[in-house]
Steps between C-alpha positions, in 0.01 A plus 500: 500500500766613251231563241303714741810707572572539130139598432519764772824628354347526156208696636723738690725555198215641292618836632611730219874485446545878505368524856765265640778608270502852645635363826813362327788705369532238224351155426728210403687577178612263223824598327298563180302766689795702633446783253121519544337792676394435861127519424545229232698255713199301613376431144854422385540251788173333408572481128856369550389231745214377281721499192759288683229254609355483149838420342616248758183321617458154344145368528519136627398233252218367719342845494525515121362147458193578709438837327489673834397864515544683826772674694775472759468728803828611656584700809865607490747733668788716382729492803694796636796354312314501168441124470172343386339251737168315446295494820202300373394340171151373414411301189290198406812309386807450715708523180388864457613582853838337441550686171409834662764448770758406235437818301520723808830338596635622165412865565806723543576691817367855473514823696268466800229747588598783731298661775626822659829432327541146640467170312175316583309192386181515294236236435293450186235267360484408134293274279659302216240420235502150349533488197767769521396845384708786366596731788311823536613803691264465794632564850559201720322521831722603787476413868698658781391419852592834652333707229174299494435565866414860420126574517475650154663195338280257691183687408601500136558124514164424658311727263637302204443156650172432315650597164794268563263209563323577174831487317568150635201353313582290197306315228318194633714192432235233574681373807191305611592219259819420692367585847391284794134584437259215434373442149120520548388137505246409235502159333457658158804730526730248668429270205696746280833404656417156642696314232815714546489441877465124446763435235719198565816600687367816662524529876172687543249425776147546368264376772512785756309792350487786432846532344714813542616673182871448568451120516316484168738747332767229485281290267259741332539865402172655610619850413581395144159334471322816614707719268436271202127553550527881517292698255663766282351819637654839569221656705510509879145361523573220256810392694313496832205303365692241296860479620590657834412551863288807566773640730865397469759668724863407557772671701845410614401240760127455444227440246124466510202453268131578546216351296122490513330163549183417307268203484187608316268222381148453379334170419207264500423188707232269358401393855325836540223668304665842512621701204847472350660686792387241753868463593749783532810609686640846564849503651718809526830515679862602504820297476835632626840337453826637639865424555726662760865426446591167347349263755173648624174494302135546576163496331142583598166446327174645630168397343151645536246267340130446452352213306239236438599164354345188356235345725709196596791732589272724711359197683846371580611846620197521730564148632835630625325773697695621802366588841319833499274688260715464189323273250794323332869437456611543140719192432866591484437861593334566836195600702231677299240752606160538336491732202158613381249213504687213337872577481808506718759756606836336573811715562839324498856613576819304431859613568841365597859600570780301338855514639800310369785531752713254300479354151383163634236636739171687450261604780144619436243635741158600382136429433430272206507136384747222428489180294699174501486273202559466127139440409176691462392376844702455814426245770757661732447876486302686238378854430124434501441657846491870587829689556663472844802643685816296450873491562699300245868413479654352181854362516656371177836325494663227292215283362263587784234762566354513849181695569356572845169683529310612808137612458240674716156362404139555614211270584188710447217254584245602764580197719861608556450877533600644840369843604398573140860450383618245245727227635866525402686186411849445370660289232867425438644323196840361406569403141834362377550473124795288384617462140628143519640514149438698180162331450359411842379729780367381835335719762427432868218693668373528854237728650337556835188693602438620854254744656511799730306333782552518875746782454739282299559757226784451254685187615876562478552123471395532136722802429802281437538485120653151498343288776248225419144605584368149568749464786400837646132405471565200728691719744220758527214249486326350198197716561717813491576487131411342167811386311505398135782347297551512126718391214541659156685385193571616148668309219617666178427232244648724237498871420140476384341271761507532878337259744410614850316382810417554866416282795339637820476303823282615789475172688580138421438159660708220349312229690170618353649495150609138550156413629350643180205664676552855359536666839406865547848545652666471162477865407710574197485622142712514189547688174638385165554735210682568172583811297574503128684817392483630142262215437496343154777742399275800550695775674350629826236226518487332841288192568453374853323197650457449874329252731431573868335296770473541878342253742222601742588684822841614373585852630230481772557462875313403816567853623302679234705817507808300397360423154725583206309812404478879513196729474279193445708401196748212462871572505559213256258377230187716477275191512625412848515119518307188390536558126669390181559733208644504149617829346593578138647840413624663181671839483617688194640847438608680186652844547232687696221250429425213735254214544438253783280190514423291806290192571441349844323171568451413865319295760444618857341360812294766681308489829126449511348816638175341619356410838600136448854575395708658774816304421819633345593313185846658484468767234454802726838560667337734752301218664626298797614161366351337812162564334593248230245254368718191558849381597548263210386465144599862435537580129515802274158620391318372808207709616304709253692398190525795263631485144612825347621618163636841416640641176647848463626694199673838522653715230634850499753764412777636721458877502808576709765229554672703771196516728332182368185691406286293262163498332333160496188298446423192706239225485442229763274198472429324830300180563460418870306183576462376864317173573286675762375854459487731803513870572880498481543240222291604205523343156598756242606523141595855423698711258680811622617740232697815577731753341709776647836664562723385787840563655590134543699471826352191669309180425121499493364149572142444386500118486315422823 
């Protein structure tokens, strides 16, 4: 509130000094100005005051050490007895406020202003530039309540309001890199600072993603990295293309940036007989980031896209088809409309507000994605599904980070549509990350899914950020929700090697385990992985190996709408369940150049889509697990066993480090080999080659 008052005062004091001065017989007078003519008293007062401040003000050491450039805003009064009194001080450092008050306490008593022959008080605002600048004879701005109530003074103030706002703008100081905004989550970019975040002895928490800039800034200087990659160019166009945001604006208590979003690709898929441009993508959009004050940030990205992809990708997108006329759901993006004869139109919007009421607490509300895990995949919560509305609270204290997330999801299958409207369902997660010691981290996860049926709506039982969901599920009825438990771990073997893992538990029967009959009730999965930073003493080379497996029927439910999915896509691993998978990844960057390599070998158990095979073999999480083929003898790969192999190479050049705009070329080899061929499980061995330019702000997953 004090800042609002000060801001209003500053606006009102833009009134020309001469207009208010005429109402006084004399302004306040320093002893050094006694012999000055009356019409020069105001400039003498200003020059004498600024000279005194310049000679006596001692810039605090912390300000010097941090090379701060800015100002101190003061509102002060010369009383009717001629004494100086600070009414309000505003500065980024408390030390600057303290020093300002000390200097003003040293000011001598002067002759007060007079009005109609009587002593009166006067109020002024002044800005002290840091670093200190030689005083110039510019009039300080004067405020007198009685005088400013006159219509002519008020009109003059309002007419100059816009110009005053323009004067408050300052050079953009790249405040985004210390803000509470999320760092756009892509595996390739997060690999740039993964080793710094995972050094032995750090108290970072790396599983809950995306990270906010202020958290990473303690371990890795993103701003310095971006500046080190800047090209030496003096032209405005060169700076905007290679180094900067398109629009950068900063004022006293705000900043914002605006950038275009591009994803323009052209390519060839050997599964089709078309020409080179058998695959293409045309995405245009806009990205806005902003900060208001020190604790409130926001960002918004709006995409308009048309595209046609490799044949296997198109088939998968069309298999996700929602209720209604739309032909497909583009994986990870959203519902697509038909575009021309063989392409898709898929608009997407993502945005969120980020508020940090205290240093240990961050609250976000928006439309986007979240991820939990240290690996390429997550068996708990991943970012493979389409964006969704969410509310997230992060609390960090001591060696603990606690994340609670509430999500509004959609089931879009024809069998659950009511009155042509998609069914809303809800998901709530709790994740506690604990750094046990300087090497070991353990995380505890719980999640529950429930649906908006029978007027239930958002169940306030699950709003509590601490309570255990499994207990609430029993209280509300086991058919009312689908609860999942999880465990994560990370061990820093040394500063070059990290080991990590996950365990997810949907349901478990100890008696069946002892009996050794591989019951369908034992629904669980696990992940084991390792990262090797600066591998073989090569700077910026990351090698990663990861193994994932999930038993059949995990994530599914006997109430089909309570499956662990959104928009016909899994909320965990994109293969659903009933699979095992081995992933090898290599990532390397040198200055603006980068290269990624990935190999995935997997085995999946799919359903038989024939008249004889109406059973669920546990891979499709959207099927009712009561349709299972058996109660015992359940094993990974049962059903239509499908072996798959995928290799991907990508290389490119970072055009603009600030916006993450890159040019790239990408090649994917995919061999997909089911035991039984059907309309939905076709053997294929294809190569997908593409090249393009992209603003890289999210993960594209093509390894279906």
